[in-house]
DRENVEX-696059 format. One record per residue (C-alpha): residue number from 1; chain; x, y, z. Coordinates in Angstrom, 2 decimals. Last residue first. Example, Ala and Ser with C-alpha at 12.3 -4.5 7.8 and 13.67 -1.06 7.14 Angstrom:
REM residues 2
SITE   pos   unit      east     north        up
SITE     2      A     13.67     -1.06      7.14
SITE     1      A     12.30     -4.50      7.80
***
This chain:
REM residues 254
SITE   pos   unit      east     north        up
SITE   254      A     76.54     32.28     82.62
SITE   253      A     78.47     34.59     80.28
SITE   252      A     81.46     35.91     82.20
SITE   251      A     82.03     39.51     83.17
SITE   250      A     85.33     41.38     83.14
SITE   249      A     86.25     39.39     80.05
SITE   248      A     86.90     42.40     77.83
SITE   247      A     83.95     41.59     75.57
SITE   246      A     81.67     40.87     78.53
SITE   245      A     82.59     44.11     80.29
SITE   244      A     82.26     46.15     77.10
SITE   243      A     78.82     44.69     76.35
SITE   242      A     77.68     45.54     79.87
SITE   241      A     79.01     49.09     79.57
SITE   240      A     77.25     49.55     76.23
SITE   239      A     73.93     48.36     77.67
SITE   238      A     74.24     50.67     80.69
SITE   237      A     74.95     53.63     78.42
SITE   236      A     71.96     52.81     76.23
SITE   235      A     69.75     52.53     79.32
SITE   234      A     71.00     55.88     80.61
SITE   233      A     70.45     57.50     77.21
SITE   232      A     66.90     56.10     77.15
SITE   231      A     66.23     57.52     80.62
SITE   230      A     67.56     60.90     79.46
SITE   229      A     65.09     60.79     76.60
SITE   228      A     62.38     60.23     79.22
SITE   227      A     63.48     63.27     81.21
SITE   226      A     63.60     65.41     78.05
SITE   225      A     60.05     64.33     77.15
SITE   224      A     58.82     65.27     80.63
SITE   223      A     60.54     68.65     80.29
SITE   222      A     59.02     69.15     76.84
SITE   221      A     55.53     68.54     78.24
SITE   220      A     55.96     71.12     81.00
SITE   219      A     57.51     73.67     78.61
SITE   218      A     54.62     73.08     76.21
SITE   217      A     52.10     73.91     78.93
SITE   216      A     53.89     77.04     80.12
SITE   215      A     54.55     78.62     76.72
SITE   214      A     51.16     77.37     75.53
SITE   213      A     49.28     79.18     78.31
SITE   212      A     51.26     82.39     77.86
SITE   211      A     50.65     82.28     74.09
SITE   210      A     46.92     81.69     74.59
SITE   209      A     46.61     84.64     76.98
SITE   208      A     48.67     86.92     74.74
SITE   207      A     46.66     86.09     71.63
SITE   206      A     43.51     86.48     73.72
SITE   205      A     44.50     90.04     74.67
SITE   204      A     45.33     90.83     71.04
SITE   203      A     41.95     89.74     69.66
SITE   202      A     42.13     86.35     67.89
SITE   201      A     43.49     86.07     64.33
SITE   200      A     43.56     82.72     62.54
SITE   199      A     45.92     82.97     59.60
SITE   198      A     45.19     82.18     55.96
SITE   197      A     48.06     81.49     53.56
SITE   196      A     48.51     83.84     50.61
SITE   195      A     51.67     85.52     51.89
SITE   194      A     53.49     82.23     52.46
SITE   193      A     53.01     80.99     48.91
SITE   192      A     53.87     84.40     47.49
SITE   191      A     57.05     84.57     49.57
SITE   190      A     58.06     81.25     48.05
SITE   189      A     58.46     77.77     49.53
SITE   188      A     60.37     75.53     47.11
SITE   187      A     60.28     71.75     47.53
SITE   186      A     63.45     69.74     46.92
SITE   185      A     63.52     66.30     45.29
SITE   184      A     60.75     67.10     42.81
SITE   183      A     59.61     70.69     43.22
SITE   182      A     56.57     72.84     43.83
SITE   181      A     54.81     74.02     46.96
SITE   180      A     51.13     75.02     46.87
SITE   179      A     49.24     72.23     48.68
SITE   178      A     52.04     71.82     51.21
SITE   177      A     51.86     75.47     52.20
SITE   176      A     48.12     75.38     52.98
SITE   175      A     48.70     72.10     54.81
SITE   174      A     51.08     73.98     57.07
SITE   173      A     48.32     76.05     58.65
SITE   172      A     46.02     73.21     59.74
SITE   171      A     49.06     70.96     60.22
SITE   170      A     50.02     73.15     63.17
SITE   169      A     53.47     74.51     63.99
SITE   168      A     52.78     77.90     62.35
SITE   167      A     49.95     78.45     64.84
SITE   166      A     52.45     78.16     67.70
SITE   165      A     54.72     80.87     66.34
SITE   164      A     51.58     82.79     65.40
SITE   163      A     50.60     83.08     69.07
SITE   162      A     54.17     84.05     70.01
SITE   161      A     53.65     86.84     67.51
SITE   160      A     51.69     88.90     70.01
SITE   159      A     50.17     91.38     67.61
SITE   158      A     50.23     95.01     66.50
SITE   157      A     50.27     95.19     62.72
SITE   156      A     53.09     95.27     60.14
SITE   155      A     54.91     92.27     61.58
SITE   154      A     58.15     91.10     59.95
SITE   153      A     58.53     87.82     58.03
SITE   152      A     62.12     86.95     57.04
SITE   151      A     62.64     84.44     54.23
SITE   150      A     65.54     81.98     54.20
SITE   149      A     67.63     79.98     51.74
SITE   148      A     70.94     81.33     53.08
SITE   147      A     71.24     83.22     56.34
SITE   146      A     68.93     85.40     58.42
SITE   145      A     70.79     87.76     60.73
SITE   144      A     70.85     87.86     64.52
SITE   143      A     71.88     90.30     67.24
SITE   142      A     69.98     89.72     70.49
SITE   141      A     66.75     91.64     71.03
SITE   140      A     64.60     88.71     72.18
SITE   139      A     61.81     86.33     71.13
SITE   138      A     62.89     85.49     67.59
SITE   137      A     60.63     82.85     66.03
SITE   136      A     62.05     80.02     63.93
SITE   135      A     60.54     78.49     60.82
SITE   134      A     59.44     75.28     59.13
SITE   133      A     56.59     75.85     56.67
SITE   132      A     57.36     72.89     54.41
SITE   131      A     59.32     70.46     56.57
SITE   130      A     56.65     67.75     56.54
SITE   129      A     56.45     67.91     52.76
SITE   128      A     60.07     66.79     52.37
SITE   127      A     63.44     68.12     51.23
SITE   126      A     62.49     71.68     52.13
SITE   125      A     63.27     75.07     50.64
SITE   124      A     62.47     78.66     51.62
SITE   123      A     63.23     78.09     55.31
SITE   122      A     61.24     80.65     57.28
SITE   121      A     62.63     83.25     59.69
SITE   120      A     60.01     84.88     61.90
SITE   119      A     60.28     88.31     63.48
SITE   118      A     59.13     89.32     66.99
SITE   117      A     62.49     90.84     67.99
SITE   116      A     64.39     91.74     64.84
SITE   115      A     66.14     89.54     62.30
SITE   114      A     68.68     91.45     60.24
SITE   113      A     68.57     90.75     56.51
SITE   112      A     67.44     94.30     55.76
SITE   111      A     70.81     95.62     56.99
SITE   110      A     72.72     93.85     54.18
SITE   109      A     75.94     95.82     53.53
SITE   108      A     76.79     96.89     57.06
SITE   107      A     75.82     93.71     58.92
SITE   106      A     77.47     91.63     56.20
SITE   105      A     80.82     93.16     57.22
SITE   104      A     80.56     91.29     60.54
SITE   103      A     81.95     88.13     58.90
SITE   102      A     79.74     85.04     59.18
SITE   101      A     78.57     82.83     62.05
SITE   100      A     76.30     79.85     62.79
SITE    99      A     73.48     79.63     65.32
SITE    98      A     71.40     76.51     65.99
SITE    97      A     73.13     75.79     69.32
SITE    96      A     71.80     79.09     70.68
SITE    95      A     68.10     78.14     70.36
SITE    94      A     65.99     80.62     68.45
SITE    93      A     62.41     80.47     69.78
SITE    92      A     58.98     79.05     68.91
SITE    91      A     59.89     76.71     66.06
SITE    90      A     61.04     73.82     68.27
SITE    89      A     64.36     73.50     66.46
SITE    88      A     66.05     70.35     67.81
SITE    87      A     65.04     68.32     64.76
SITE    86      A     67.01     70.74     62.57
SITE    85      A     65.05     72.18     59.63
SITE    84      A     65.67     75.78     60.76
SITE    83      A     69.34     74.88     61.19
SITE    82      A     69.64     73.81     57.57
SITE    81      A     67.60     76.81     56.39
SITE    80      A     70.03     79.35     57.76
SITE    79      A     70.54     81.12     61.08
SITE    78      A     73.14     83.83     61.42
SITE    77      A     75.28     85.24     64.24
SITE    76      A     77.94     87.77     63.13
SITE    75      A     81.39     86.53     64.13
SITE    74      A     82.95     83.30     65.36
SITE    73      A     84.09     80.08     63.67
SITE    72      A     83.41     81.14     60.09
SITE    71      A     80.68     80.52     57.51
SITE    70      A     81.11     81.98     54.03
SITE    69      A     81.74     78.59     52.40
SITE    68      A     78.35     77.40     53.64
SITE    67      A     76.77     79.87     51.23
SITE    66      A     75.79     83.53     51.52
SITE    65      A     73.29     85.91     49.94
SITE    64      A     71.90     87.00     53.35
SITE    63      A     68.22     86.40     54.05
SITE    62      A     65.41     88.07     52.17
SITE    61      A     62.75     90.43     53.50
SITE    60      A     58.99     90.02     53.84
SITE    59      A     56.04     92.00     55.21
SITE    58      A     53.53     90.64     57.70
SITE    57      A     49.89     91.02     58.79
SITE    56      A     48.04     91.69     55.54
SITE    55      A     50.27     89.26     53.63
SITE    54      A     49.38     86.47     56.10
SITE    53      A     45.80     86.36     54.89
SITE    52      A     43.31     87.14     57.61
SITE    51      A     40.66     85.12     59.46
SITE    50      A     38.99     86.79     62.43
SITE    49      A     38.07     85.93     66.02
SITE    48      A     35.07     87.32     67.96
SITE    47      A     32.83     84.33     67.22
SITE    46      A     35.36     81.72     68.30
SITE    45      A     36.47     79.47     65.41
SITE    44      A     34.67     76.71     63.50
SITE    43      A     36.36     74.77     60.71
SITE    42      A     40.02     75.43     59.86
SITE    41      A     40.58     73.10     56.89
SITE    40      A     37.36     74.22     55.25
SITE    39      A     37.98     77.95     55.59
SITE    38      A     34.64     79.79     55.95
SITE    37      A     35.55     80.32     59.63
SITE    36      A     32.11     79.10     60.71
SITE    35      A     31.19     80.65     64.04
SITE    34      A     31.60     79.76     67.71
SITE    33      A     30.26     81.13     71.00
SITE    32      A     32.83     80.60     73.80
SITE    31      A     31.95     77.77     76.22
SITE    30      A     35.30     75.96     75.91
SITE    29      A     37.22     79.16     76.73
SITE    28      A     40.92     78.58     76.03
SITE    27      A     40.99     79.33     72.31
SITE    26      A     39.39     77.30     69.52
SITE    25      A     41.98     77.26     66.71
SITE    24      A     45.19     78.30     68.48
SITE    23      A     44.43     76.38     71.69
SITE    22      A     43.21     73.16     70.05
SITE    21      A     46.16     72.99     67.66
SITE    20      A     48.73     73.60     70.40
SITE    19      A     47.25     70.97     72.74
SITE    18      A     47.02     68.48     69.85
SITE    17      A     50.67     69.00     68.93
SITE    16      A     51.74     68.51     72.56
SITE    15      A     49.70     65.31     72.79
SITE    14      A     51.40     63.94     69.68
SITE    13      A     54.82     64.68     71.16
SITE    12      A     53.72     63.07     74.44
SITE    11      A     52.55     59.93     72.63
SITE    10      A     55.85     59.70     70.74
SITE     9      A     57.76     60.06     74.01
SITE     8      A     55.66     57.32     75.64
SITE     7      A     56.39     55.03     72.69
SITE     6      A     60.09     55.79     73.09
SITE     5      A     59.83     54.77     76.76
SITE     4      A     58.12     51.50     75.83
SITE     3      A     60.73     50.75     73.16
SITE     2      A     63.51     51.31     75.69
SITE     1      A     61.84     48.93     78.17
***
């Protein structure tokens, strides 16, 4: 039963990825006129959409020059590459459990490392190809700084960056990163690598429409996944209790 539930979770995760990819590459109108994007990995896109390099839409800043030794129990919230690579990071918001803390003095001396509403924080290293391009998106005005091994991307044009938060989850975009990264055991993701990637750019109203749709659709899928993970935890708990009862003699083997 546990294997069946895990298989269902895997299928749901794959379905979620396909929903995101379809929405950010083709939009929500299946009858929209299409055109060749001129980017082989992208294919056709709606006729009124554009393709732009990331460097024309964002500017970059560096994270704080800190290490793990600088972390403290409470203080200035930061997010570093380790938390960006966490399995619980969904890439489209900053979840509170991912935050770490440093002394508030960093806020004074490194103001450009502050993450503003609508910014992205990318991990600049990854231990595998799959993690190349991992990031978080900041949806609110809460205080946050980028930590070690990070790159901040800040918008220089008007856009709904929730759309890009979903685009950055797709293999279509990430493959551009994977083809350029260098390293042996650890892969380095540079500002230049990020800046030269191509982004799909719908009109602003469509960005908002797609982002709203994906916020709702992905939340529905994630809730189903969470329910199924809870079922697995219940099964694991039941199994452990049975083992305990047999080991302690509360139940006899028939």
